[in-house]
C-alpha positions in Angstrom: 102.3 127.6 107.7 99.8 130.0 106.1 96.1 129.9 106.9 93.6 128.5 104.5 90.4 130.3 103.6 88.4 127.8 105.6 90.6 128.6 108.7 90.1 132.4 108.1 86.3 132.1 107.7 85.8 129.4 110.4 84.1 127.2 107.8 84.4 123.4 107.5 85.9 122.3 104.1 83.2 120.7 102.0 80.3 122.1 103.8 77.8 124.4 102.1 77.1 127.8 103.5 74.4 130.3 102.4 75.3 134.0 102.3 72.7 136.3 101.0 71.3 134.7 97.9 74.3 132.6 97.1 75.6 129.3 98.3 79.4 128.8 99.0 81.6 125.8 99.6 85.4 125.5 100.1 87.2 122.4 98.7 91.0 122.4 98.8 92.3 125.7 97.6 89.1 126.6 95.8 86.0 128.6 96.8 82.9 127.6 94.9 79.7 129.6 94.7 76.3 128.9 93.1 72.8 130.2 93.0 71.1 126.8 93.8 71.9 123.2 93.9 70.9 122.6 90.2 73.2 125.4 88.8 76.8 125.1 88.0 79.3 125.9 90.6 81.7 128.8 89.9 85.3 128.3 91.1 87.5 131.0 92.6 91.0 130.4 93.9 91.3 130.9 97.6 94.6 133.0 97.3 92.6 135.7 95.5 90.0 135.8 98.4 92.7 135.7 101.1 94.5 138.6 99.5 91.2 140.6 99.3 90.5 139.8 103.0 94.0 140.9 104.0 93.4 144.1 102.1 90.2 144.7 104.0 91.8 144.0 107.4 94.7 146.5 106.6 92.4 149.2 105.1 92.4 152.5 106.9 89.8 155.1 106.3 91.0 158.5 105.3 89.3 161.8 105.2 90.2 164.2 102.3 91.9 167.4 103.3 89.8 170.5 103.0 91.4 173.6 101.8 
């Protein structure tokens, strides 16, 4: 069984979290973010976020070769 975004982040589904100047909430397979409680929520599919997180975890810093 694959992990959900809530599992990866350690967040509770439906709860609201503030990161920087934005608020975030996970509901089902969607990550919502918004500027304040009066503004519209913007939906992002969790699969996109999980793919990005996996890329970050697998990333390896490389130094360019000097000739």
